[in-house]
N, C-alpha and C positions, 0 to 999 in steps of 0.2 A: 504493499499500499504506500502511495505517496501523499504526504499530508497536504491538504489544500492550503494554498498560500493565504487565504483570508483568515486561517487559524492564527497567523502570527503577525496580522497587521491591524490597523485601526478598524473600529466599528464599520462593517459594510452591510450592503443590502442583503447578500446571501446569508450572512449570520443572523440578520434580523428576521428573514423569511423562515429560517430554520429554528428559531427560538421556541415555537409551540412544541416541536418534536424534542427539543433539548429539555424542555421542562418536564415533560412525560418521562424521558429517559433518566433525567436526573432524579425524579421522584422515586422511580423504581430501583435505581442504584442505591440511593440513601436508604430505603426500606431494606433492601437485602443486606447492607452493611450491619444493620441493627440485630440481625439474626444470630442466634448463638450457634457457634461451630463445634465440631467434634473436638473434644479434649484429648490430644495426642499421648498425654501421660508422661511426655518429656518436654523440656522447654521448647518453645517454637519461636524462632526469630524470623520476621518477614522482611524481605528488601523490596520495596515497591516504589512506585511513584504516583503522582496525583493525576498525571495525563497519559495520553497515548504517545508513542514514539520514544526516542532514546533519551536517556538522561545520565547513564553511567551505572545502571543496576548491576550488570554482569562484574565489572571490576570491583564494585563494592561487595558482592556476595563473596568473591575470591579474598578480599581483604578480611571480611569477617570470618571466613572458614579459617583462615590462616592465623587469626588472633585466637579463635576458639581452640585451635590445636596447641597453640602456645599455652593455654590455660589448662591443658590437659584433658580437653573434651575430645569427642569423636563425632564431628559434624557430618550430617549427610543431607544433600540438597533434594528438595522435592520441587518439580516443575510441572507446568501443565503440558510442556512440550509443544509450544506454538509453532505450526508450520510442519510438524511431524504427522504421519499418518497412524502411528500406533496409538492406540487408546490407552494401554497400560492396564494396570500397573506393570512396569518392566525397569529393571535396572539397565541403565545405559552402559553399552560396551563400545568403546571406539574402534575396536578391532572388528566388529561385525555390523555395527549400526551406521547409518548415514544420516545427514541432516534431514533427508527426506523421510525417514523413519521416525525420529525422536526431536528434530528441531535443531537449529543451529547452536543455540546457546547451551542447552544441555550437553550437547555433543562437546562443545569447547570445554566447559566445565568439568566433564568427565574424565578429561586427560589429566586432572589434577586431583579430584576427589570423588567419592561415591555419589552418584546422581539417580534418581528415581524419577521416571516420568509417569504421570497418571492424569488423564483428562479430567477425571473427578478426582480433585486432590484429596479429599477424604479417603477414598479407596486406596491411595498410595501410602497412607501412614503406617499400615502393618508392614508393608514391604521395607519402608525406611527403617523402622525398629528392627527388623530381621537382619539388617545390615550391621548391627551393633551401635547404632546411633545413640549418642547421650544427648544431642541436640538436633533438632530438625531445622534446616535453614530453608525457608520458602523463598524461591526465585520468582518474584512477582505474586499476584494473588492478594494484593492488600485490599481490594474491594470485594474479593470473593469471600462469602461465608462459610465455605466448606469446612475450614480448619480454624479453630480458635487460636488467635496470635497472643503470645505473651509479651512480645516487644516488637514494634513495627518501626522500621528505619525507613524513612522516606529520602529518595534521592532526588536532587533537582539541579538542573545545569544553570549556572550563574548568568549565562549570557541568553539563553532561550527562555528562561523563566516559565511561565504558564501560558505564554502566547496571548490571546485575546481575553483569557480568563473565563471563557463560557464552557458550558458542558456540550459534549458531543450530541448531535453533529454540528451545532453552531460553533463550536471550538473544541480544543483537545482534552478537556478535563473528563475524567472517567466518571465522575460523581461531583455534586455540588461541593465546593470547597470547604465550608464549615464543618460538616461531618468528618471530612477527611482530616482536617487539621485536629479535631477533637480526638482522633484515634491515633494520632502520631506520637511516638515516644522519643524519637531523635530525628533531627533533619541533618542530611548531608549535603552541603552545597559544593558542587564541583566546579572549579575555576574562579577567575578573578573578577568576574562581571558584577553587575548591580541589579540584573533583572530579578533575583530571588530575594531581594531586601525586604519588601513587604511581607512575604511568607515567613522569612526568617525572624522578623520582629514579632509576629504573631506567635511563633512557637516559643521564642525566648520569653514573652510575656506570660506564658503558661508555665514557665519554669522548666521547660524541657531543653536539653542540649542541642545547640547548632554547632555542627562541626564542618570546618572548611577542609577542602582536599582538592588535590590536582592529579591529573594523569601524568605519570612520569614514564618516559619511554625506557623500555629494557635496554641494557647495554649492548645486548647481542644484536638487537635491531638496529640501534644507532651505528654500530660498527659495519653491519652489512651494507649500509646505504651511505657510508662516509664518502664524500666526493662524487656521489652519483647524481645524475639529473633524472628525474623520475616523472612517470605518468601514474598518479594516484587515483584509485577508484574505490568505490565502497556502495554497498547495498544495505545501510543501516538506518536507524531512526533519524540521525543528524550527521550526514556525511561532511557537512561544513566543519563540524568540530574535529572531525579526523583530519581534514586537509589543514586546519589552523594548527592543530597539534604538531603535524609534520613540519609546518613552516616555523613554529616556536622552537623547534628541535634542530633547526638549522638545515633542514632537508630542502633541496632545490627542486620544487614543483614546478615543471614545465607546463603540464596539462593535468586537468582533473575531470573525473566522469563520476557522476552520481547516479545511482540506481534506486529503485524503491526499496524500502525496508524488507529485509529477508528475501530479497531477489535471488531466485534460483539460476545460477549462472550456467549457460550451456557451453558446450565446446566451440559453438559459433561465436558467442559472446567473447570468450578468452582469445580465440584466434584473431578477432577483430581488434581487441586491444592490444595484443601482442604485435600485430601488424602495424598499427598506429604508433606504438612505441618504438618499434625497430626502425621505422622510418626516420626517426630523429635520434636514434641511439639512446633511448630512455629505458630505465629499469621500471617494470610494472610492480606496483607496490600497493597492498591492501591491508585491511584489518584482519586480526586474529579470527574474528567471528566470521567474516567473509570467507577465509581460507578454510575454516572448518566445513562451510557448505560446499566447498569444492572437493572435499576428501571422500574417498570410497574405501571402506574397511580400513580406515586409519592412514591411508596413503593418498598422496596426490596422483592424479592420473598423470600420464606422460605429457599430455598437452598442457598441463597446468604447472609443471614443475619449474617453469621459469619466473613464477610469481612469488615475490617476496612479502613476507608477512612483517607488519609493524605492530609489535606487541607493546602493551602498556600496563602499568601498575597503579593502583590507586594509592596515593600517599597522603596521609592526614597531616594537616598543619600541627594538629596537637594530638599525637598518638597516645599520649597518656589519658587524655579525656576520652577517647574512644575506648581505651582499654577499661577504664573506670565505669563507663556506662555498661559495657557488656558484662562485666565481672558482676557489678551490683544487680544487673537484671537476672542474671543466673541465680545469685543468692535469694533474691525476692522471690522468683518463680518456684524455686525448690523449697523455700520455706512455706509458701502458701500450699503447695501441693502436699507437703509433709503434714501440715496442721489439717488439710482437708482430708 
């Protein structure tokens, strides 16, 4: 899906005409968020966002899982598997599954930690626990009532913010903002922009932590592109953020190509990009998530092996504050479950 331009611009006629549908959609979404979900029996951390499209959830999931492991926990990720055909519940195996099976984000995450995909998230809880999970990490699903959340971490891009601030289809919000803010336990603001300032203030007023973070390029990715002139392409929620990250990292982008979010790249797509890049002596570079979509049974096909991935890691400005939030949440949840 490619987001409509009017979602991220000033008030428009299209947005106004879609407002009745948005009101109905928002009312249903807000009602669903109030429903009581399944108690997983173990702490549940949900990493989500208020709106459709990219904000940095996947790097945040990886950062959370890394911290949980440092704290002695055994995290297992639960995902709906958006873009995959398997309903699950199924444990993702990068050596046998493809993005067409389980979705690109679960496939990428499964290269680093256990991941379970279940179209109905509640159905996936038992399989998550069978993997020895001490903590369940939900990748997305903040607005979904299937599983009760013990701590909800919302990610927002500091440059994109919430677009026009309207509910789908008039805007990018998945539900009215007020009930979403009320259920937020921590906000992660990615980048150095100011578009998230209003939301950050609302969260801080409620006494919840606002954590700032940035996407740091992995050293291997930087080294592989040192001195190269590149053609960058991406089929993610916010390709511009990827292109900007490359430029800020000193990568010489000569051309850039944006595709719809979760775009399924064909051999013809890659052949065309390679031909375009080769004509000017450019290196073809994309995101780790896009590269996962190209893999078959854990390997890149021959026709895509010239594509270079640019991997990033989420780095918190105040890592101690993030650690404190997670550790205190674990203590609070386990104390509550013990007393219960």
